[in-house]
C-alpha positions, 0 to 999 in steps of 0.5 A, a space after each residue: 213390717 210396719 210396726 218394727 220399721 218405725 218404732 224399733 229403730 227409733 226405740 233402739 237408737 234412743 235406748 242406746 244413746 241413753 245408756 251411753 249418756 248414762 255411762 258418761 254421766 257416771 264417769 263424770 260424777 265419779 271423777 268430778 270432771 269431764 272424763 279423760 280419754 284414757 279413763 273413758 277408754 278403760 271403761 268403754 269396752 266392758 261397758 259396751 258389752 254391758 250395753 249390748 246385753 242390756 239391749 237384749 234384755 230390753 227386747 226379751 222383757 218386751 220393751 220393743 213390743 207395741 203395747 209397751 209404747 202405748 200403755 205406760 203402766 206396763 212400760 214402767 214395770 218392764 223398765 224396773 224388771 229389765 234394769 234389775 236384771 241388768 244390774 245383776 248381770 253387770 255386777 257378775 260381769 265385772 266381779 266374775 270376769 277379771 280380765 278388765 282390771 276394773 271393779 267399778 262399784 260406784 260407777 256401776 251404781 251411778 250407771 244403773 241409777 242414771 240409765 233407769 231415770 233417763 230410760 224412764 224419761 225417754 220412753 214415757 215422755 220423749 219417745 211417744 211424742 216423737 212417734 206421734 209427731 211424725 206425719 202419718 200417711 193418710 190412707 183409703 182402705 178398700 177390703 172385705 168388711 170383717 178383716 178390713 174393719 179389724 185393720 181400720 181399728 188398728 190404724 187409728 190416729 193414736 196408733 204407733 203405726 205410720 199409716 192412718 186410715 181416714 176413708 174406707 170402702 168395705 165389700 160384703 160377700 153379699 154386697 149389692 153389685 150396683 153399690 160396688 159399681 157406684 163406688 168404683 165410678 166415683 173412685 177416679 175423683 177420690 184418687 185425684 185432686 189435692 185431697 187424694 189419699 197418700 196411699 191406697 190399701 186394697 185387697 185385690 183378691 176380692 173379685 169385685 174389688 179387682 175390677 178397679 185396677 184401671 183407676 189404680 194404674 192411673 193413681 200409681 202412675 201419677 205418684 200415688 202409693 198402692 199397698 197390698 191389704 194382706 201385706 199391711 195386715 200381716 205387718 200389723 197383726 203378725 199373722 196371715 189373714 183368715 181369708 187366706 185359708 179360702 184362697 187357692 193362691 196360698 200355694 204361691 208363697 209356700 216355703 220352697 226348697 231353700 237348701 242354703 237356709 236349711 243347711 244353716 238352720 240345721 247347723 245352728 240347731 246342732 251347735 246349740 242343741 248339743 251343748 244344751 243336751 249335754 248340760 241338761 243330762 244332770 237333770 235326767 237323774 234328778 227327774 228320775 229320782 223325783 218320778 220314782 219317789 212320786 209313783 215309781 213309774 216310767 221316766 219318759 213319755 213319747 207322743 206320736 206327732 206329725 212332723 215335716 211333710 206329714 211324717 210320723 215322729 216320736 216326741 220325747 218328754 219327761 212324764 208329768 201325768 199318771 199314765 201319759 200326757 195328751 197335751 190337749 185338754 179339749 179332747 179329753 173324754 168323760 171318765 178319763 182319769 189321767 191327771 198331772 202329778 205333783 212332781 209333774 206340775 213342777 217340771 211342767 211349770 219349770 219347762 224341765 219336762 221339755 228337755 228330752 226334745 233336744 234329742 228330737 232336734 239332734 236327730 233332725 225330727 225337730 228344729 229349735 224354732 218352727 211350728 209346734 208338732 201336733 199330736 198325730 190324731 189331732 193333726 189328722 182331725 185338724 187337717 180334715 176340718 181346717 182348709 190348708 192346715 197341712 201347709 204348716 207341714 212344709 217346714 220342720 216343726 220346732 220347740 217353739 214357734 211364731 204362734 207360741 210367742 203370740 198365744 198364751 195358751 195351747 189351742 182349746 178348740 178348732 177356732 183357736 187351732 185355726 188362729 194358731 194356723 194363721 201365725 204358723 202360715 205367717 212363719 212359713 211365708 216369712 221364714 228366715 234366720 232373722 225371724 228364727 232369732 226373733 222367735 228365740 228371743 221372744 221365747 226366752 221372754 215367754 219362759 221367764 214370764 212362765 206363759 205361752 204354749 
C-alpha cells in the first residue's frame, strides 16, 4: 500500500536507529568513555528486547499513522504517551526479570531521556523533510468525478504519498460523449513528449474511459506507468471504492477457499483465545456479583447474529442493559425503555462485557479478527438495501475488524453501514495473516484509547 510502502519503512528504520544511538549515548555518559565491547554486549541483548517492545508501542499508539506525520500537535502527545509506557515497561522488565544480572537505573534513565529527545527531533524535524524531499511521481488522473476528486485531494504536493496528481480528467455519469471524445483525441499528445506524466492513474471500469486503451498501450510500451485507480484509491483510503458496490466484478476478488490460511488462522485463534478465556474466568465471578447487586437479573445476554455464509450464530455477552442489548441505537423505537445500567456502563467502557465472546471464538463461530457480525435482523435489512452486502459473509466474523480500526463508532444509519462495508470488503479482498496482525495491533490502540466499535 502506497502510504505504508513509503512512510513506515523510513519511520521504522529511523526510530530503530534513534533507540540504538540513545543506548550508546546512555552507556557513554554512564561510563564516561566509549563503551567497551564487553560492557556494550552485556546491555545489548536485554535492551534489544526493550527496543523491539518500544517499536510495538510506537505502532500501537499511532506513531506510524499518516496523520501523525503531517500533524505535529498529535505527534508530540503520542511520543510522550509512548515513552511513558516504554519507561514503565523497561523498569518492570529489568526489575522483575532478573536473568540479565543487571539493574541499570542510571543507564535506563539516560536511555529514556536521550530517546525521547532524539525521537522528537527525528520525527518533528528530520523525518518530515526527508519524506517531502523525495521526488514525487507526477500523475494524470482519469476517473469518475466524485471518487476521482477525493483521490485528487489526497494526492497533493504536501501529502506524504509518493504520487502527486497535477492533471485530471473527470468523467460524470451524464458527461457529454463529445467532450470525452475530445479529451481522448488529445490524450496521445499528453502521453508523449518531455512533459508527459510519470504515471497515469485510470479507472478502466468506466465504459467511456475504457475506450482509451489504445493510447495507454502505446504509453506503457514507451516506458510509462499505468496504475489502476482502484488500487491507488484503496492504498490511500484503506477501503474499496463505493462504486465497487455497483460493479458485478466484485465477485472476481472475493475470498476463495484458502484452506492453508483458514487452518493457520484457526490455530492462531485457539492458541490465543484459550489462554485468554482461562485468564478471564475470575472476571465472571466479579461480573456475576456486580449484576446481582445491580438488579439481580441474568448475567449473560445472547444475540442472534449473522455468521459466515449467512449462518445464524449465538453471540454471548455479559448483560449491560435492563433487559438486553440491541447494540444498534438507530433502530430503537418510541417507547423502548431498555437502558444501560450503571454497572453495565462500567463493563462496556472497560470492554469486559465482550469477554464471553472468547467462547464464540473457541467453538469456531467467530475469529479473533474479522468483520463484526451483524444482529440478525439488521443484517437482513442491510442486505436488502445495500448491494453486495452479503459479500462480507465470505469470511468468519471477528471480535475486531478492519472497519473497527477506522471508524470510531458503530454505524448509526444505512449510510454509515455502507461505509463500514467498504472497509469490510477491503479486508475480504486483502485478507492475510499479516493484515490480521495489523488489525490486532490497531485494536490494542483502540482499546487503550477507549474508542472504536
